[in-house]
KOLMI-308631 format. One record per residue (C-alpha): residue in one letter; x, y, z. Coordinates in pm, whole numbers, padded with zeros to 5 digits, always signed. Example, Ala and Ser with C-alpha at 12.3 -4.5 7.8 and 13.67 -1.06 7.14 Angstrom:
A+01230-00450+00780/S+01367-00106+00714/
***
This chain:
M+15004+08997+14170/N+14872+09089+13825/R+14941+08806+13587/P+14966+08870+13212/R+14701+08706+13002/S+14805+08402+12807/N+14868+08476+12439/K+14779+08171+12227/S+14767+08135+11853/H+14502+07863+11876/A+14388+07597+12118/G+14669+07418+12292/E+14954+07622+12137/H+15154+07896+12306/T+15343+08156+12109/T+15705+08204+12207/A+15808+08516+12021/G+15623+08739+12265/P+15352+08996+12204/P+15430+09293+11981/L+15437+09644+12121/R+15075+09757+12142/F+15103+10078+12340/P+14735+10183+12325/A+14620+09848+12467/S+14893+09780+12723/L+15024+10124+12818/R+14808+10150+13130/F+14983+09836+13262/D+15330+09878+13117/L+15386+10246+13193/P+15357+10211+13574/A+15565+09894+13561/S+15838+10074+13367/F+15869+10337+13642/V+15904+10064+13904/L+16179+09902+13696/F+16355+10235+13651/L+16357+10301+14025/L+16495+09952+14085/A+16754+09958+13806/V+16933+10282+13900/P+17064+10175+14243/L+17140+09822+14121/S+17334+09950+13819/L+17537+10194+14025/G+17605+09930+14287/V+17730+09675+14033/A+17955+09936+13869/A+18097+10043+14205/A+18157+09682+14307/T+18354+09601+13990/G+18569+09915+13990/A+18424+10028+13656/P+18308+10385+13589/L+17966+10435+13743/I+17821+10550+13412/S+17901+10205+13269/G+17637+10045+13491/L+17371+10286+13370/I+17473+10229+13008/A+17433+09855+13058/S+17084+09899+13200/V+16977+10130+12917/V+17109+09893+12650/G+16969+09590+12829/G+16626+09748+12851/V+16609+09875+12493/V+16805+09620+12286/A+16732+09301+12481/G+16378+09424+12549/L+16300+09487+12183/F+16449+09170+12038/G+16449+08918+12325/G+16257+08594+12337/A+16143+08644+12698/P+15924+08957+12679/L+15879+09000+13055/Q+16244+08945+13145/V+16438+09264+13224/S+16808+09290+13141/G+17070+09521+13287/A+17410+09528+13451/A+17491+09164+13522/T+17526+09073+13890/G+17639+08717+13811/V+17947+08842+13624/M+18045+09095+13890/V+18335+08891+14027/V+18465+08815+13678/T+18429+09178+13567/A+18610+09306+13874/G+18902+09075+13798/L+18909+09185+13433/V+18913+09552+13529/L+19214+09490+13756/D+19399+09277+13496/Y+19325+09463+13173/G+19172+09800+13264/W+18821+09924+13196/A+18856+10001+12823/A+18983+09650+12752/T+18706+09502+12968/A+18451+09684+12749/A+18611+09522+12442/I+18591+09180+12610/T+18221+09246+12678/L+18167+09330+12310/A+18340+09008+12201/A+18143+08805+12456/G+17823+08943+12304/L+17929+08818+11961/V+17995+08472+12110/Q+17646+08475+12262/I+17494+08561+11923/V+17673+08263+11766/L+17550+08036+12046/G+17194+08157+12001/V+17199+08121+11622/T+17328+07763+11653/K+17036+07690+11890/V+17237+07555+12181/A+17060+07764+12447/R+16861+07470+12580/L+17180+07268+12621/A+17289+07515+12886/L+16989+07410+13093/S+17112+07050+13097/L+17380+07154+13344/S+17321+06997+13683/P+17096+07221+13897/A+17332+07157+14188/V+17618+07310+13988/V+17407+07603+13867/H+17283+07693+14213/G+17629+07632+14357/M+17766+07878+14103/L+17504+08137+14198/A+17570+08080+14568/G+17945+08115+14518/I+17892+08438+14325/G+17656+08563+14594/I+17903+08494+14876/S+18182+08659+14677/I+17965+08967+14621/A+17865+08980+14987/L+18225+08956+15115/G+18344+09228+14877/Q+18060+09462+14967/L+18109+09397+15338/V+18461+09538+15302/I+18314+09856+15150/V+18051+09881+15425/L+18335+09872+15677/G+18504+10161+15498/G+18769+09966+15307/H+18841+09898+14942/V+18739+09579+14765/H+19019+09343+14660/A+19062+09135+14347/T+18978+08794+14492/T+18737+08653+14746/L+19018+08508+14953/A+19188+08848+14965/N+18866+09012+15084/L+18824+08741+15345/A+19183+08780+15463/E+19141+09155+15504/L+18817+09133+15700/P+18980+09119+16049/A+19182+09431+15976/E+18879+09607+15828/L+18672+09516+16135/R+18934+09663+16368/G+18966+09983+16167/S+18609+10017+16044/H+18485+10361+15941/F+18194+10473+16159/G+18008+10665+15890/S+18029+10386+15634/V+17915+10128+15889/V+17612+10337+15987/V+17509+10405+15627/G+17563+10044+15523/A+17372+09914+15825/V+17075+10136+15739/A+17069+10009+15381/I+17093+09646+15495/A+16820+09692+15754/V+16582+09849+15501/M+16650+09570+15249/L+16575+09303+15508/M+16269+09466+15668/W+16105+09632+15368/R+15885+09338+15269/R+15731+09330+15618/I+15600+09686+15592/P+15237+09709+15470/R+15204+09835+15113/A+15582+09867+15091/A+15585+09675+14763/L+15478+09996+14588/V+15840+10110+14618/P+16126+09870+14531/A+16335+09771+14832/P+16672+09870+14673/L+16540+10220+14601/A+16406+10256+14954/A+16736+10133+15097/V+16942+10378+14890/L+16710+10668+14979/A+16727+10580+15350/A+17106+10548+15342/T+17142+10880+15159/A+16905+11057+15398/T+17097+10916+15696/A+17432+11036+15559/I+17294+11386+15493/A+17102+11417+15820/L+17394+11304+16037/R+17651+11483+15820/L+17858+11170+15796/D+18193+11178+15619/V+18145+10899+15365/S+18244+10842+15004/T+17967+10908+14755/V+17897+10841+14390/D+18134+11040+14170/L+18003+11111+13821/P+18179+11332+13568/D+18023+11673+13506/A+17919+11567+13159/P+17866+11191+13197/L+17771+11118+12837/T+18082+11293+12699/D+18314+11101+12932/V+18220+10749+12824/V+18523+10518+12791/L+18515+10341+12456/P+18652+09987+12418/R+19020+09916+12345/L+19188+09590+12250/P+19329+09428+12565/D+19701+09378+12617/G+19781+09022+12716/S+19807+08667+12592/V+19558+08554+12332/G+19466+08253+12545/G+19396+08465+12852/V+19180+08711+12660/A+18992+08429+12485/L+18925+08262+12820/A+18794+08592+12956/V+18561+08635+12657/V+18425+08282+12685/T+18383+08316+13062/V+18181+08637+13036/A+17971+08491+12754/L+17893+08166+12934/V+17822+08316+13276/A+17606+08596+13137/S+17422+08343+12917/M+17360+08107+13207/E+17231+08388+13428/S+16999+08511+13153/L+16862+08168+13061/L+16803+08066+13421/S+16633+08397+13487/A+16412+08357+13177/V+16297+08014+13294/A+16235+08145+13647/V+16034+08446+13522/D+15826+08210+13305/K+15704+08043+13624/L+15572+08375+13757/H+15322+08453+13482/D+15069+08290+13250/G+15179+08467+12933/P+15387+08338+12640/R+15678+08108+12719/A+16033+08220+12652/D+16212+08139+12326/L+16554+08072+12479/D+16753+08074+12155/R+16607+08409+12052/E+16667+08542+12403/L+17033+08440+12385/V+17077+08619+12051/A+16921+08933+12201/Q+17144+08912+12509/G+17445+08884+12279/A+17336+09188+12082/A+17287+09383+12406/N+17634+09290+12529/A+17791+09382+12196/V+17621+09724+12201/S+17694+09777+12571/G+18061+09694+12525/A+18083+09920+12220/L+17938+10210+12422/G+18159+10147+12726/G+17901+09965+12937/L+17915+09672+13177/P+17822+09317+13071/V+17445+09269+13040/S+17228+08980+13152/G+16870+08910+13246/G+16808+08910+13621/I+16548+08738+13836/I+16529+09041+14067/R+16431+09279+13788/G+16217+09019+13606/S+16011+08929+13912/A+15961+09299+13989/N+15834+09350+13633/V+15574+09073+13667/A+15471+09189+14013/A+15424+09544+13883/G+15167+09416+13630/A+15359+09445+13301/R+15182+09287+13005/T+15429+09329+12716/R+15793+09405+12644/A+15703+09777+12637/A+15768+09804+13013/T+16125+09676+12969/V+16197+09913+12681/L+16046+10218+12850/H+16250+10169+13170/G+16566+10208+12960/F+16446+10544+12829/W+16366+10667+13181/I+16726+10592+13288/V+16858+10805+12999/V+16632+11094+13097/F+16737+11067+13460/V+17111+11062+13387/V+17095+11357+13148/A+16860+11576+13351/L+16911+11471+13714/G+17263+11327+13727/G+17358+11557+14015/L+17122+11373+14248/L+17321+11053+14199/E+17630+11213+14355/L+17448+11234+14688/I+17433+10854+14716/P+17693+10704+14957/L+17890+10408+14823/A+17837+10225+15152/G+17460+10242+15090/L+17498+10081+14748/A+17729+09820+14903/G+17466+09737+15166/V+17208+09680+14894/L+17437+09450+14698/L+17545+09264+15012/V+17184+09157+15069/V+17134+09081+14698/G+17442+08859+14707/L+17334+08670+15017/R+16991+08607+14863/L+17161+08410+14587/V+17227+08148+14857/S+16886+07983+14882/R+16827+07778+15197/N+16524+07611+15042/R+16731+07508+14742/V+17006+07368+14965/R+16745+07169+15158/K+16596+07023+14838/L+16938+06936+14699/A+17025+06763+15026/Q+16702+06562+15008/H+16799+06440+14660/G+17158+06364+14756/E+17297+06649+14541/I+17465+06851+14814/T+17818+06733+14726/P+17842+06896+14379/Y+17672+07205+14524/V+17927+07246+14802/G+18212+07163+14563/T+18099+07432+14319/V+18062+07694+14595/A+18406+07614+14736/G+18564+07614+14391/V+18415+07953+14299/L+18531+08105+14629/V+18882+07961+14624/F+18978+07936+14257/G+18732+08143+14054/L+18409+08110+13863/V+18516+07889+13572/E+18726+07663+13790/G+18444+07631+14042/V+18191+07531+13776/L+18433+07276+13629/I+18492+07130+13977/G+18118+07107+14039/M+18057+06943+13700/A+18333+06689+13766/I+18182+06602+14104/A+17833+06574+13951/V+17960+06341+13675/L+18149+06123+13922/R+17846+06104+14148/S+17624+06006+13854/L+17869+05731+13760/Y+17869+05613+14119/R+17490+05599+14126/L+17483+05421+13791/T+17715+05149+13914/H+17606+05131+14277/S+17367+04885+14431/T+17277+04794+14787/V+17254+04434+14900/R+17069+04345+15217/V+17057+03987+15352/D+16795+03905+15618/E+16708+03577+15787/E+16333+03506+15805/P+16120+03234+15969/D+16094+03030+15649/G+16434+03105+15494/W+16642+03401+15380/R+16563+03719+15185/V+16816+03909+14977/S+16700+04258+14872/I+16903+04425+14595/R+16837+04788+14500/G+16990+05017+14241/S+17177+04922+13923/L+17352+04588+13886/V+17662+04613+13665/F+17993+04429+13651/L+18158+04665+13901/G+17932+04543+14181/V+17933+04173+14097/S+18209+04071+14340/R+18036+04230+14638/L+17701+04078+14538/V+17846+03727+14507/R+18027+03766+14838/E+17699+03847+15012/L+17515+03560+14842/R+17779+03307+14947/R+17723+03400+15312/I+17382+03232+15302/P+17383+02879+15455/L+17324+02593+15212/G+16998+02405+15184/K+16769+02698+15268/R+16485+02869+15087/V+16602+03207+14950/V+16392+03487+14804/L+16605+03707+14580/E+16410+04035+14570/L+16526+04265+14290/H+16442+04638+14303/I+16668+04732+14014/D+16651+04974+13722/F+16926+04809+13515/M+17114+04478+13501/D+17404+04405+13266/H+17499+04058+13144/A+17781+04015+13395/A+17542+04069+13685/F+17284+03834+13532/E+17542+03557+13489/A+17664+03601+13847/I+17311+03566+13987/D+17216+03283+13755/D+17536+03085+13827/W+17493+03126+14203/R+17123+03034+14179/G+17197+02719+13979/G+17474+02607+14214/Y+17271+02678+14526/Q+16975+02475+14398/R+17198+02182+14296/L+17316+02164+14658/G+16961+02129+14790/G+16850+02490+14830/Q+16554+02674+14675/V+16583+03017+14512/D+16284+03229+14405/V+16367+03541+14205/D+16115+03814+14280/E+16141+04116+14048/V+15941+04400+14199/H+15962+04686+13947/D+16091+04542+13620/T+16190+04211+13463/W+16562+04237+13388/F+16639+03886+13514/R+16354+03720+13327/K+16436+03916+13011/A+16791+03783+13029/I+16662+03427+13075/G+16440+03475+12774/G+16109+03415+12947/K+16165+03045+13016/P+15851+02850+13112/G+15799+02823+13483/L+15996+03138+13562/R+15749+03391+13429/K+15504+03489+13697/T+15389+03833+13581/P+15211+03965+13272/P+15426+04072+12973/S+15417+04429+13107/P+15444+04373+13483/L+15242+04598+13708/P+15378+04760+14022/R+15284+04571+14335/W+15024+04830+14437/F+14836+04769+14106/A+14877+04396+14048/P+14649+04135+14209/W+14796+03906+14473/S+14789+03616+14227/H+15055+03786+14013/W+15319+03804+14283/Q+15218+03560+14559/R+15184+03183+14563/T+14808+03183+14596/R+14749+02884+14368/P+14864+02540+14489/G+15160+02401+14298/D+15254+02731+14129/A+15631+02708+14183/A+15702+03027+13991/D+15527+03247+14244/V+15690+03382+14554/V+15591+03339+14917/L+15661+03660+15100/P+15775+03654+15464/T+15482+03617+15701/Q+15430+03539+16060/R+15522+03172+16108/G+15273+02937+15948/D+15056+03218+15806/T+14957+03176+15440/D+14690+03449+15424/P+14760+03656+15107/M+14632+03970+15277/I+14887+03932+15557/R+15154+03887+15292/G+15030+04201+15121/M+15055+04391+15449/H+15415+04280+15489/E+15486+04394+15133/F+15329+04733+15208/E+15537+04787+15521/R+15857+04682+15348/N+15833+04870+15017/S+15536+05105+14993/A+15514+05251+15345/P+15845+05442+15323/L+15720+05613+15006/V+15377+05719+15134/R+15465+05785+15497/P+15544+06161+15453/F+15208+06262+15307/L+15014+06015+15520/A+15165+06183+15826/E+15056+06520+15684/L+14702+06390+15623/A+14688+06250+15976/A+14786+06588+16118/R+14549+06810+15920/G+14254+06573+15885/Q+14076+06457+15572/R+13977+06708+15304/P+13858+06493+15013/Q+13756+06660+14690/Q+13497+06400+14587/L+13241+06159+14719/F+13291+05846+14508/I+12998+05599+14510/T+13073+05269+14341/C+13004+04897+14352/A+13155+04660+14606/D+13283+04445+14318/S+13644+04344+14393/R+13754+04425+14037/V+13668+04795+14073/V+13951+04988+14241/P+13858+05359+14274/N+14213+05485+14332/L+14336+05294+14028/I+14080+05420+13777/T+14097+05780+13903/S+14476+05795+13961/S+14406+05927+14309/G+14569+05863+14643/P+14502+05884+15015/G+14286+06181+15107/D+14141+06242+14759/L+13821+06032+14759/F+13553+05979+15023/C+13421+05639+14914/V+13089+05460+14955/R+13072+05105+14819/N+12771+04878+14807/I+12612+04609+14591/G+12514+04776+14263/N+12643+05128+14350/L+12291+05223+14461/V+12180+05553+14613/P+11845+05489+14784/A+11613+05789+14778/S+11630+06022+15077/G+11463+05881+15387/T+11462+05518+15270/E+11805+05400+15389/D+12023+05559+15657/S+12369+05419+15584/V+12422+05566+15236/G+12222+05878+15327/A+12444+05948+15628/A+12758+05922+15413/I+12612+06160+15152/E+12509+06422+15406/Y+12845+06397+15588/A+13036+06441+15260/V+12831+06744+15152/D+12759+06919+15483/V+13076+06842+15682/L+13351+06767+15432/G+13226+07011+15169/V+13308+06795+14866/G+13276+06964+14529/T+13180+06655+14327/I+12976+06340+14379/A+13059+06066+14130/V+12852+05751+14084/C+13052+05480+13909/G+12896+05169+13759/H+13088+04897+13578/S+13065+04617+13326/H+12998+04253+13420/C+12807+04369+13729/G+12664+04081+13932/A+12389+04297+14084/M+12263+04412+13744/S+12280+04054+13614/A+12067+03940+13908/L+11807+04207+13827/V+11787+04094+13464/N+11814+03719+13508/G+11688+03668+13863/G+11889+03443+14090/T+11832+03596+14434/R+11631+03405+14689/P+11315+03576+14819/G+11329+03706+15173/T+11707+03758+15178/A+11885+04080+15263/L+12026+04093+14909/T+11678+04076+14754/S+11558+04347+14991/W+11854+04570+14902/L+11812+04528+14525/R+11455+04663+14551/H+11623+05005+14560/A+11716+04940+14195/D+11351+04910+14078/P+11353+05269+13940/S+11662+05173+13738/L+11469+04886+13575/I+11192+05129+13478/R+11446+05371+13333/F+11615+05083+13149/H+11298+05017+12947/E+11276+05378+12825/P+11353+05429+12452/A+11671+05632+12501/G+11999+05463+12582/S+12304+05286+12442/H+12130+05008+12246/D+12458+04876+12107/L+12549+04741+12452/P+12446+04400+12592/V+12137+04401+12813/V+12322+04383+13147/E+12558+04665+13048/R+12269+04884+12930/L+12104+04835+13268/S+12433+04928+13441/V+12440+05257+13248/A+12072+05331+13319/N+12132+05248+13684/V+12408+05512+13710/A+12180+05772+13551/Q+11903+05685+13799/Q+12134+05719+14100/L+12220+06073+13990/D+11848+06153+14004/N+11821+05985+14343/L+12099+06207+14478/L+11883+06512+14413/T+11622+06380+14659/Y+11864+06475+14939/P+11800+06840+15041/S+12168+06918+15111/V+12269+06783+14770/R+11993+06970+14589/E+12076+07300+14761/A+12450+07268+14689/V+12386+07183+14323/N+12149+07478+14281/A+12407+07708+14443/G+12675+07589+14200/A+12888+07447+14484/L+12843+07082+14388/R+12829+06886+14064/L+12712+06532+13999/V+12901+06302+13764/G+12808+05960+13627/M+13085+05715+13533/Y+13106+05366+13382/F+13413+05142+13404/D+13458+04876+13134/I+13663+04616+13321/S+13778+04406+13026/A+13887+04710+12819/A+14018+04908+13120/R+13833+05216+12994/V+13634+05478+13181/Y+13333+05652+13025/L+13107+05936+13135/V+12734+05868+13160/N+12491+06111+13000/P+12184+06092+13228/D+11957+06261+12974/R+12016+05988+12714/N+12116+05700+12944/A+12419+05673+12716/L+12797+05655+12739/E+13031+05933+12631/P+13407+05890+12592/L+13639+06086+12816/R+13776+06396+12648/T+14135+06505+12686/P+14195+06865+12802/A+14291+06965+12447/N+13942+06869+12324/H+13754+07074+12581/
***
């Protein structure tokens, strides 16, 4: 896929207005893309018009106006607008209720509403709608389209509502028209199989499907209905007329068309943004342009206009660089209709219906349903789909929004309480939000615990109101007065202790408590005798080893979170990106200071983060060669740190002669020599300066390994020196040429 180049005004800032039309520079990309869009737009436009019962020319008008007007003035330069598929069901109903001329007037008015919405800058508010409702709306529309087009494929006539189409399906199946079924089946088969054909992407699937269906109808001389254009299509355009009906009904129709077309366009703009590296969409400007396109389309007797992900993704895939491709495709449609309109009348309606049937079904995304189910959002999705199918688009969206709001309220007020008996007492785990609505159930569970026991109240909560705090505090006080012991263990936040006011003896974590996987044992275990504020986690009977307690904590709280990707790593093997060589000091935690996780770092730890020269020590050398030759790491990082005991021993002595430690530290002799060189960070204390020089020396030592040297020379491996200041919790880079520290630079400073 050709991706447009990013257009930036200066470092770190993206423009949103989109690139201007620069035909000499971009024409070689945009001209071919515009032909692809033209070939895709013609069958889609005709199919949408046929599905709604509008004049076929109205679909082409919508695509021309969408390409030219929305293309010239829109805020999403690579989005392509045309006859709106998302409003098909609504438009079909309007045509039946008010007639086509009145529907064109409603489209014009809807465009004016969109302009007002864009000018008032509310476009981004539309994206705050629950994704479950949005995708449920699209799925409901897709199913409605598919059912209506299935009736046409069977040789029947589409009805006003989805339920009516569904009710007529048995009769249509019994009396299906052979020619229509054959033509529709060919179009469907081509749509489904086209992407599997090598180099097929050069021709859009809808165009290929329509050509195949037309060729089948002509070759087999099938008696099927075809596109029926007037002899002079441009002179037979139906201009808008004020609709006859109640003001409320017409106003609802206008608002419905405006909102649905806006939602489809905005969602498409965001989706197209993810396909390219060019300027991001200005959604408010895009909404104004969509409104202008709908106003013009309605005034000229065209269908409602919206941006579409099908056309937008095809534009990016075809290599378009600017909005010129979108504008040009509108001109090609005009040329085609004026000069070659007779060819359109060869197209069978069943072929167009087959294309739209597949397009409709593709609006129901299985991957999206799976993700929504994983996040517990399937209920509003299903409610929206059912509402759209049974009651209509607006009603379905309102139903979905109501379900989403109710579910959010339920989550806000819901908590789970689990009471478990353990060898040394009882554990009560509470998860979720604790508010007054759940107090009675919480107290009921707490009162089940026998008196006189030790109880750990483990809180995994994101909010606690005062009613919940009082309920816990009252129960805790009463339970302890009757001879029991209650330890409150807040895992993620400190709602309970905040409510208490940080009373002495109850505070066991720092002012900003760390998650368990960051904090030392001493901050959440009773590892100091007599520290009554700390909590003893459940262990095997009689076991007070803090590591065993930590393992229990991992299995209870962390393991469920990391199990999915650990299982993936176990299946595919390790593929670390870096070899990380650092000191064995217990205060240096590689995953913490690099924000990495399992599978990212291949670690070597030793006293003083030393890299003995090649051939002098096998243990470190074997790890280096394995990382470079077998694992193929792209970076080797050597990380020293402040307050290093090994460097202090080198400066001040303190190791006994003849010990293994003294023998090992002889590998740091070159670092001592380097330390006495003039260059370096002289503002640091002596031990810290030696730590920095030591890192620089180990980078040189790495180059004594042939595999490292060859990979570096080939550009496949880079060496990085790091220094971790423990007391300041800061990481620096080490410049080996100056034996000096350099601050980390943010991406914006590169």
